[in-house]
C-alpha positions in Angstrom: -126.4 24.7 35.8 -124.9 24.3 32.3 -121.7 26.1 33.2 -121.3 24.0 36.3 -121.6 20.7 34.3 -119.2 22.1 31.7 -116.6 23.0 34.4 -117.0 19.6 36.0 -116.3 18.0 32.6 -113.2 20.1 32.1 -112.0 19.2 35.6 -112.5 15.5 34.8 -110.6 15.9 31.6 -107.6 17.4 33.5 -107.8 14.7 36.1 -107.7 11.9 33.5 -104.8 13.7 31.7 -102.9 13.9 35.0 -103.6 10.2 35.8 -102.5 9.2 32.3 -99.3 11.1 32.6 -98.6 9.6 36.0 -99.3 6.2 34.7 -97.0 6.8 31.7 -94.2 8.0 34.0 -94.7 4.9 36.3 -94.6 2.7 33.2 -91.4 4.3 32.0 -89.8 3.9 35.5 -90.7 0.2 35.7 -90.2 -0.7 32.0 -86.8 -2.5 31.6 -84.1 -0.8 29.7 -81.7 -2.9 27.7 -78.1 -1.9 27.1 -76.3 -3.7 24.2 -72.6 -3.3 23.7 -70.9 -4.7 20.6 -67.1 -4.4 20.3 -64.5 -5.7 18.0 -61.2 -4.5 16.6 -62.8 -2.2 14.0 -66.1 -1.1 15.6 -67.8 -0.3 18.8 -71.6 0.1 19.0 -73.8 0.9 22.0 -77.6 0.7 22.0 -80.1 1.6 24.6 -83.7 0.5 24.1 -86.9 0.5 26.0 -90.6 0.4 25.1 -89.9 0.4 21.4 -87.6 3.4 21.5 -83.9 2.9 20.9 -80.8 5.1 20.8 -77.7 3.7 19.0 -74.2 5.1 19.0 -71.7 3.8 16.4 -68.1 4.5 17.3 -66.7 3.9 13.8 -69.0 6.5 12.1 -69.5 8.7 15.2 -73.3 8.7 14.6 -76.2 8.5 16.9 -79.4 7.0 15.5 -82.9 7.3 17.1 -85.4 4.6 16.2 -89.0 4.0 17.2 -90.2 0.4 16.7 -87.4 -0.2 14.3 -88.1 2.9 12.1 -85.3 5.4 12.0 -86.5 8.8 13.2 -83.3 10.9 13.4 -79.6 10.5 12.8 -77.0 12.8 14.3 -73.3 12.8 13.3 -71.0 13.8 16.1 -68.5 16.5 15.5 -64.9 16.3 16.5 -64.0 18.7 19.3 -61.4 21.2 18.5 -58.2 21.1 20.6 -57.8 23.7 23.4 -55.4 26.5 22.5 -52.0 26.2 24.2 -51.5 28.3 27.3 -48.6 30.8 27.3 -45.7 29.7 29.5 -44.6 32.1 32.3 -41.3 33.8 31.4 -40.3 35.4 34.7 -38.4 33.2 37.3 -39.7 35.4 40.1 -43.3 34.9 39.0 -42.7 31.1 38.9 -41.2 31.2 42.4 -44.1 33.3 43.8 -46.6 31.0 42.2 -44.9 27.9 43.6 -45.0 29.5 47.1 -48.7 30.4 46.8 -49.4 26.9 45.5 -47.6 25.3 48.5 -49.6 27.4 50.9 -52.9 26.5 49.2 -51.9 22.8 49.3 -51.3 22.9 53.0 -54.6 24.8 53.6 -56.5 22.3 51.6 -54.9 19.4 53.4 -55.8 21.0 56.7 -59.4 21.4 55.6 -59.5 17.7 54.6 -58.2 16.7 58.0 -60.6 18.9 59.8 -63.6 17.5 57.9 -62.3 13.9 57.7 -65.4 12.5 59.4 -67.7 14.2 56.8 -65.5 13.0 53.9 -65.3 9.5 55.3 -69.1 9.3 55.6 -69.5 10.8 52.1 -67.1 8.2 50.6 -68.9 5.4 52.4 -72.3 6.5 51.1 -71.0 7.0 47.6 -69.4 3.5 47.6 -72.7 2.1 48.8 -74.5 3.9 46.0 -72.1 2.5 43.4 -72.7 -1.0 44.8 -76.5 -0.6 44.5 -76.2 0.9 41.0 -74.0 -2.0 39.9 -76.4 -4.6 41.4 -79.3 -3.0 39.5 -77.8 -4.2 36.2 -78.6 -7.7 35.2 -76.6 -9.6 32.6 -79.0 -11.1 30.0 -76.5 -12.6 27.6 -72.9 -12.1 26.5 -70.2 -13.7 24.4 -66.6 -12.6 24.4 -63.7 -13.9 22.3 -60.2 -13.2 23.7 -57.2 -13.4 21.5 -54.1 -13.3 23.6 -50.4 -13.5 22.6 -47.7 -12.6 25.0 -44.0 -12.0 24.7 -43.1 -15.6 24.2 -45.0 -18.9 23.4 -44.2 -20.1 26.9 -45.9 -17.1 28.6 -48.9 -17.5 26.3 -49.2 -21.1 27.3 -49.1 -20.2 31.0 -51.8 -17.6 30.5 -53.9 -20.1 28.7 -53.6 -22.6 31.5 -54.5 -19.9 34.1 -57.6 -19.0 32.0 -58.9 -22.5 31.8 -58.2 -23.0 35.5 -60.4 -19.9 36.2 -63.1 -20.7 33.6 -65.3 -22.8 35.9 -65.4 -20.0 38.4 -66.3 -17.5 35.7 -69.0 -19.8 34.4 -70.4 -20.1 38.0 -70.4 -16.4 38.7 -71.7 -15.3 35.3 -73.6 -18.3 33.8 -75.0 -16.2 30.9 -71.6 -15.0 29.8 -69.6 -17.2 27.4 -65.9 -16.5 27.2 -63.8 -18.1 24.5 -60.0 -18.1 24.6 -57.9 -18.1 21.5 -54.1 -18.2 22.2 -51.8 -16.7 19.5 -48.3 -18.1 19.7 -47.0 -16.1 16.7 -47.4 -12.5 17.8 -47.9 -10.3 20.8 -51.5 -9.0 20.9 -54.5 -8.7 23.2 -57.8 -8.5 21.2 -61.4 -8.6 22.5 -64.4 -9.3 20.3 -67.9 -9.9 21.4 -71.2 -8.4 22.7 -73.0 -8.2 26.0 -76.6 -7.3 26.8 -77.6 -5.8 30.2 -81.1 -5.1 31.6 -82.0 -2.5 34.2 -85.2 -1.2 35.8 -84.8 2.6 35.9 -86.6 3.0 39.2 -83.8 1.1 41.1 -80.9 3.5 40.4 -83.2 6.5 40.7 -84.3 5.2 44.2 -80.6 4.6 45.1 -79.8 8.2 44.0 -82.6 9.5 46.1 -81.4 7.6 49.2 -77.9 8.9 48.6 -79.1 12.5 48.3 -81.1 12.1 51.5 -78.2 10.6 53.5 -75.4 12.9 52.4 -74.2 15.4 55.1 -74.9 18.5 53.0 -74.2 21.0 55.7 -70.8 19.5 56.5 -70.0 19.4 52.8 -70.8 23.0 52.3 -68.6 24.0 55.3 -65.8 21.8 53.9 -66.1 23.5 50.5 -65.8 26.9 52.0 -62.7 25.9 54.0 -61.2 24.2 51.0 -61.7 27.1 48.7 -60.8 29.9 51.1 
């Protein structure tokens, strides 16, 4: 009897742990994630934050900072990637000609495969564009402020561009009411400079669900057949 009660208690503990993990995962999927982008002529900073946890990338110092409720936990400095070594050029004219002939044959074969599976490719492109639209609509603009400094080749062109901007500004304000765009014409030099910051919000479950729908709708068998025909 004592062993049975103990095993039942252990089972209940595992059940509660599983329910807690499931609840935590559901909370993470439904908790809003905020994306803040700060950009000026000298610095670019991107920060992702959710549930007190934030990751910040600073473009000027190439550092990533991890914070929990405002307390810095870890800081990583990004390393510059070494350039790829140069590839040796082919010396033989005959080798170049043979390579060009083989490349031409492969190009025709790949074009033939694309034409043969054009229906599959058309459907895949349509589904991918639909996914991009759903992913874009999942982002909500919370706030934003941009300062545009524009100077064109001549003061007359700068004046025309300024008039076009103020003619379009009511439309911009109507489409993105939370985004403030200020225009500063520069008649003394040629320049295009952007300063400002924007904040977006997204529910992670929405793009994840869109990705699941995309994966379920893609014609995987046709794509595998097209890959074999394209690579052969």
